Structure formats: structure tokens, C-alpha cells
C-alpha positions in Angstrom: 30.8 8.1 73.5 30.9 11.3 75.7 30.4 12.9 73.0 26.7 11.0 72.4 26.0 11.5 75.8 26.9 15.4 75.8 25.0 16.0 72.6 21.8 13.9 73.8 22.2 16.6 77.5 23.2 19.8 75.2 19.8 18.4 72.9 17.0 18.3 76.4 18.2 21.3 77.7 17.8 23.2 74.7 14.4 21.1 74.1 13.4 21.9 77.3 14.4 25.7 77.1 12.5 25.7 74.4 9.3 24.2 75.9 9.7 26.8 78.5 9.9 30.1 76.4 6.7 28.9 74.1 4.2 28.0 76.8 5.4 30.9 78.9 5.0 32.8 76.0 1.3 31.4 75.5 0.6 32.1 79.1 1.4 35.9 78.6 -0.4 36.3 75.1 -3.3 34.5 76.8 -3.4 37.0 79.7 -2.8 40.1 77.6 -6.5 38.9 75.5 -8.0 38.6 78.9 -6.5 41.5 80.1 -8.2 43.3 77.4 -11.6 41.7 77.2 -11.2 42.4 81.2 -10.8 46.5 80.0 -13.1 47.2 77.4 -16.1 44.9 79.2 -15.7 47.4 82.6 -15.6 50.5 80.4 -18.6 49.0 78.7 -20.3 47.8 81.9 -20.0 51.3 83.8 -21.2 53.2 81.0 -24.7 51.6 81.2 -24.7 51.6 85.0 -24.0 55.5 85.0 -26.1 55.9 81.9 -29.0 54.5 83.9 -28.9 52.7 87.9 -32.0 50.6 87.1 -29.6 48.4 84.2 -27.1 48.1 86.5 -27.6 44.8 87.4 -26.5 41.4 86.0 -30.1 40.3 85.1 -30.9 43.9 83.7 -30.2 44.7 80.1 -29.3 47.2 78.1 -31.0 49.2 75.4 -30.0 46.4 72.8 -31.6 43.6 75.5 -28.2 42.3 76.6 -27.8 41.7 80.3 -24.8 42.8 82.0 -23.4 39.3 82.3 -23.6 38.7 78.8 -22.1 42.4 77.7 -19.1 41.1 79.6 -18.4 38.0 78.3 -19.0 39.4 74.8 -16.7 41.7 74.9 -14.0 39.3 76.8 -14.8 37.0 73.9 -14.1 39.9 71.4 -10.6 40.0 72.4 -9.5 36.0 72.7 -7.8 34.8 69.5 -10.2 31.8 69.6 -13.0 33.9 70.5 -14.1 32.2 73.9 -13.4 33.6 77.2 -15.3 33.5 80.4 -16.2 36.4 82.5 -17.8 37.5 85.4 -19.4 41.1 86.6 -19.5 42.0 90.3 -18.9 45.4 92.2 -20.9 48.1 94.2 -23.4 50.0 92.5 -26.9 49.5 91.6 -28.0 46.0 91.8 -24.3 44.9 91.2 -23.2 41.4 93.5 -20.2 42.4 96.0 -16.9 41.3 94.8 -14.8 38.5 96.7 -12.7 40.2 99.5 -9.6 41.1 97.8 -6.8 39.5 98.5 -4.1 41.1 96.1 -4.2 37.6 93.7 -2.4 37.3 90.4 -6.2 37.5 89.0 -7.2 40.3 91.3 -7.9 43.8 90.2 -4.9 46.2 90.9 -4.8 46.9 95.0 -7.8 47.1 96.9 -11.8 48.6 95.6 -12.3 52.0 97.0 -13.8 52.1 100.3 -16.8 53.9 98.6 -18.8 55.1 95.7 -20.0 53.0 92.3 -17.5 50.9 90.8 -17.5 47.0 88.4 -15.0 44.4 88.4 -15.1 42.5 85.4 -13.1 38.9 85.8 -12.1 37.0 82.6 -10.5 33.6 82.5 -9.6 31.0 79.6 -12.5 28.8 78.7 -11.7 25.6 76.6 -13.8 23.8 74.6 -14.8 21.5 77.4 -15.5 24.9 79.8 -12.1 24.3 81.2 -10.5 27.0 82.9 -7.3 25.4 82.3 -4.7 26.8 79.5 -3.0 23.8 78.0 0.7 23.3 77.9 2.0 23.1 74.3 5.3 21.1 74.8 5.6 21.1 78.9 3.4 18.4 79.7 5.8 15.9 77.6 8.8 16.9 79.8 7.0 17.6 83.4 5.4 15.1 83.9 1.3 15.4 85.4 1.9 19.3 84.0 -2.1 19.7 82.7 -1.2 23.7 82.1 -2.1 26.7 84.4 -5.2 28.8 84.9 -4.6 32.6 83.6 -7.2 35.4 84.1 -7.5 39.0 84.2 -9.1 41.7 86.5 -10.2 45.9 85.0 -12.0 47.5 87.8 -14.0 51.1 86.5 -15.7 53.6 88.9 -18.4 55.9 87.7 -19.9 58.9 89.1 -19.7 63.2 89.2 -17.0 64.6 88.1 -14.5 66.4 91.1 -11.9 66.9 88.1 -11.9 66.8 84.6 -11.0 68.6 81.1 -13.9 71.1 80.0 -15.0 73.1 77.8 -13.9 77.0 78.8 -17.0 78.2 79.6 -18.8 78.3 82.8 -22.3 78.6 83.5 -24.1 80.0 86.5 -25.2 77.7 89.2 -28.6 79.8 89.1 -29.3 78.8 86.0 -28.7 74.9 86.6 -30.9 74.9 89.3 -33.5 76.9 87.4 -33.3 74.8 84.2 -33.1 71.3 85.6 -35.7 72.0 89.0 -32.7 72.0 91.1 -31.5 68.7 89.6 -35.2 66.7 89.5 -36.2 67.8 85.6 -33.5 67.1 83.0 -36.3 65.5 80.1 -37.6 66.6 77.9 -34.7 69.0 76.9 -35.6 72.3 76.1 -33.4 74.6 74.5 -32.0 78.1 76.5 -30.8 81.2 75.6 -27.9 81.7 77.9 -26.3 85.6 78.3 -23.0 86.7 79.0 -23.1 86.5 83.0 -23.4 90.3 84.3 -21.3 90.2 87.6 -22.4 93.9 88.7 -25.9 94.3 88.1 -27.2 93.7 91.6 -30.3 91.6 90.8 -27.9 89.0 89.0 -27.6 85.5 90.6 -24.5 85.0 92.8 -23.4 88.7 92.4 -19.6 88.5 93.4 -20.4 87.3 97.0 -22.4 84.7 96.0 -25.8 85.1 96.4 -29.0 86.7 95.0 -31.9 84.9 92.6 -31.7 86.6 89.4 -30.8 86.0 85.8 -27.6 83.8 85.3 -25.5 83.3 82.5 -22.1 82.3 81.3 -18.7 83.5 81.3 -15.3 82.1 78.9 -12.5 81.2 81.4 -8.9 82.4 80.5 -5.9 80.2 79.3 -8.0 77.8 77.4 -5.6 75.6 75.0 -6.2 75.8 71.3 -9.5 73.0 71.8 -10.8 75.8 73.6 -10.7 73.3 76.8 -9.5 73.9 80.3 -8.6 71.6 83.1 -10.2 72.1 86.3 -11.2 71.1 89.5 -14.5 71.4 92.5 -13.4 74.7 94.6 -10.9 76.0 91.7 -10.9 79.6 90.3 -10.0 81.0 87.6 -9.9 84.3 85.4 -12.4 85.3 82.8 -12.6 87.4 79.3 -14.2 90.4 80.1 -17.6 91.6 78.7 -18.3 89.6 75.0 -14.4 88.8 74.3 -14.1 84.6 73.7 -11.3 82.5 72.9 -11.1 82.9 68.8 -8.6 80.4 68.3 -11.1 78.1 69.0 -13.8 79.3 66.5 -14.2 75.9 64.7 -14.1 74.0 67.7 -17.0 75.6 68.8 -18.6 75.1 65.3 -18.0 71.6 65.7 -19.7 71.3 68.6 -23.3 72.3 67.4 -23.2 69.8 64.5 -22.0 67.0 66.9 -25.0 67.8 69.0 -23.2 65.5 72.2 -22.8 66.8 75.6 -20.0 67.9 77.1 -18.8 68.9 80.6 -19.0 72.6 81.3 -18.4 74.5 85.0 -20.6 75.2 87.4 -19.7 78.4 89.1 -21.4 79.2 92.4 -19.5 82.3 93.5 -17.4 84.9 92.3 -14.6 86.9 94.3 -13.0 89.8 92.8 -14.9 91.8 89.6 -14.2 92.8 86.1 -10.4 92.3 84.8 -9.8 90.9 88.0 -12.9 88.1 88.7 -12.2 85.0 89.6 -15.1 82.7 89.0 -14.9 79.3 91.4 -16.4 76.4 90.3 -19.0 74.4 92.1 -19.6 71.0 90.3 -19.4 70.0 86.4 -22.8 69.5 84.2 -23.5 68.4 81.1 -24.3 70.5 78.5 -25.5 70.4 74.4 -24.7 73.0 72.6 -27.3 73.7 70.1 -26.3 77.3 68.6 -24.0 80.1 69.2 -24.3 84.0 68.7 -21.2 85.7 69.6 -19.0 88.4 67.7 -17.6 87.2 64.8 -19.9 83.3 64.9 -22.9 83.3 64.2 -24.6 79.3 64.5 -28.2 79.7 64.6 -29.7 77.0 66.2 -32.9 74.8 65.0 -35.1 77.6 67.1 -33.1 80.6 67.5 -30.6 82.7 65.4 -30.4 85.8 67.9 -30.1 86.0 71.7 -33.6 86.2 73.8 -32.6 89.1 75.5 -31.2 91.1 72.2 -27.6 91.1 73.6 -24.9 91.2 71.2 -23.5 87.4 73.0 -25.2 84.3 73.5 -25.2 80.6 73.8 -27.8 77.9 72.8 -28.4 74.7 74.7 -29.8 72.8 76.9 -28.5 70.9 80.3 -28.7 67.0 80.4 -28.2 63.7 82.5 -26.1 61.6 81.2 -22.4 60.1 80.2 -19.4 62.5 79.1 -16.9 61.3 77.3 -13.2 61.8 78.6 -12.9 60.3 82.0 -11.9 62.9 84.9 -11.5 62.3 88.7 -14.7 61.1 90.2 -16.2 62.5 93.4 -17.6 66.1 92.7 -21.0 66.8 93.3 -24.2 65.7 91.3 -25.4 67.9 88.7 -26.3 65.2 85.7 -22.9 64.5 84.3 -21.7 61.3 85.0 -17.8 60.3 83.6 -16.1 56.8 84.2 -12.5 56.3 85.0 -10.2 52.6 85.6 -9.3 52.4 89.4 -7.8 49.1 89.1 
């Protein structure tokens, strides 16, 4: 008799543990799916808002004719094993609705929202066939009277704005060029291809000669210490040495040629002042712009554009391209001056 009771008790404990393991495991799986959906949805919504503030509204539509609420729900659904999840959108920027006060709940984003700047939050939750937000139990209901399941939710917060720090092409372009060719940020379209010469810091009439003043011709310079993909990581107000004359980082020749084929915006530092000169010159970054490379004319690398096969000034080196206003992939820290480039970055 004692053995029978012991077996029954033991079986009950094991059954209870099994129920706990299965149901808790389902909760973790469900929350993982909801988190994936919230992350993907928040990034997409932030990209839409960053591209055109007029589209940053739950009632507005993206270029495919889908409103932001549907965008978030579609990513939530795609990341749910059963193809069904609920999602809501809120934030700051455009016409987004303000988010509920942050209280550190399990369904809140990590940490309170930023005090300033634009961001979006996507909150996801379980959605059953009857639109219930409760994940029903598998076994626990049979062991715990009245237990109907648990509410599961997740949150992702993504910010957007001009970068303050980013990984960029190791080529800086003068602020005078940016001002001239964008009308001080008022005219990015239609894009007009330009030929940018090597910047001559010693010419008296050049843009920002050494001390950071002047309004003559601008140009570009290659930055030192680029990686094999011709990239550098920079922050606003950082300074870095440059290659002298027509010299350039030849180790990234293939990368530079690929940029022309890709024909998509990349981040480039914009310099507004220079300290020193010659081999000791330090170029100081004032911000980051979105730039499309359309061709190269460099010693050992000639990639003509659709309109140009030589430098406009007859020089031995130049880059062809144009500034634009758009979201640039790659992310970065947000908070720099607005030079047309936007990045998106998860912040909670």
C-alpha cells in the first residue's frame, strides 16, 4: 500500500513538473517569436519614418500602400509560428501617437525612452483565433484549477536621425561642396552628378583653408587608417590625417569599383575645418552626408560614369557623384547635424 501511494505521489510530481516544463517552454518560445516580430517591425517603421516624415503616421501609407499599423502587424504575423500576433505602434516623430508611460513592465521596452529625438516602439502580443491575448496552457490547466493561460508580450524601440558617429567610406568631402550642391540642405533632388577634385588645402581661394574659412572650390581627401573595405569609424568633431596629393588606399580598389556598380547611398564624412597642413594636416568632421558614387578617376582606377570619363578640371584625380537625402544602411549613433543622411538604430 505504501509503495502504491509513493508511486502515485511520485507520478503526480513528475506529471506536474512535465506540465510546468512544457507550459513555461511555450511561454519562452512565444515571447521569442513576439520579440523577433517587434524588432523587425520597429526597424521597418523607423525606416519609413526616416525616409519621409509625412509617412510617419499610423494612418499614412508606405510606398506599397500599407499603413504603419499594418506594417508592424505583418512583421509580427510573419515571425509567429501560427502566423497570428497583435501589434501596436507608438513613439515620437511625425504624427506617431505618444507611448504609454514607461513603468518597467515585462512588456515594456528596455529602459525608459530617450528624452529627445525621434523613435518608434512596436509592442507585440499573442493573438488567438478569438482575438484573445492570452496564450492558453497545454497541461497546467488540468493541474491548477482556474488557470487559463498567460498574457505574453514584447517591445522593441528604434530611433532614427542624423548620425553623430558611424562607420563610413574613408573619403571626406568639404562642407563648402555640401553647401553649394545642396543649397545648404534645401535642394537634394533631382540628383545632379558632380566632379569633385582632390582638395587643395594650400590654395588661398580654396574652401576652408586650414583655419576653416573661405568660400572657393572644395573637394575631397582620402582619410588614413582605412580598413580593407575602405571604411573608417568617425564621430562628429573627430579629426584624422589624410593621404597627401593624389595618393589613395589602393588596398580597397575592388570595394571602390563595387560602389559604382551598387549605385546606392553611402555615408561620407563632411569636413568643415583643417588643422595643420601637408603630411600633418588634420581634417575635422562636422557631420555625415549621404553620397552616391557614380564613378572614379584615380591613378590606377578609372571607372567612368554615364556622363563623365575625366575630371572636369582636367586633374589627375576626382570622384563623380552626388549628395542625396535618405536612410543609409549600417546604423550608428544618432544626434549629429542634419546633412541629409539618416540612420536607424535599436535603442531598447
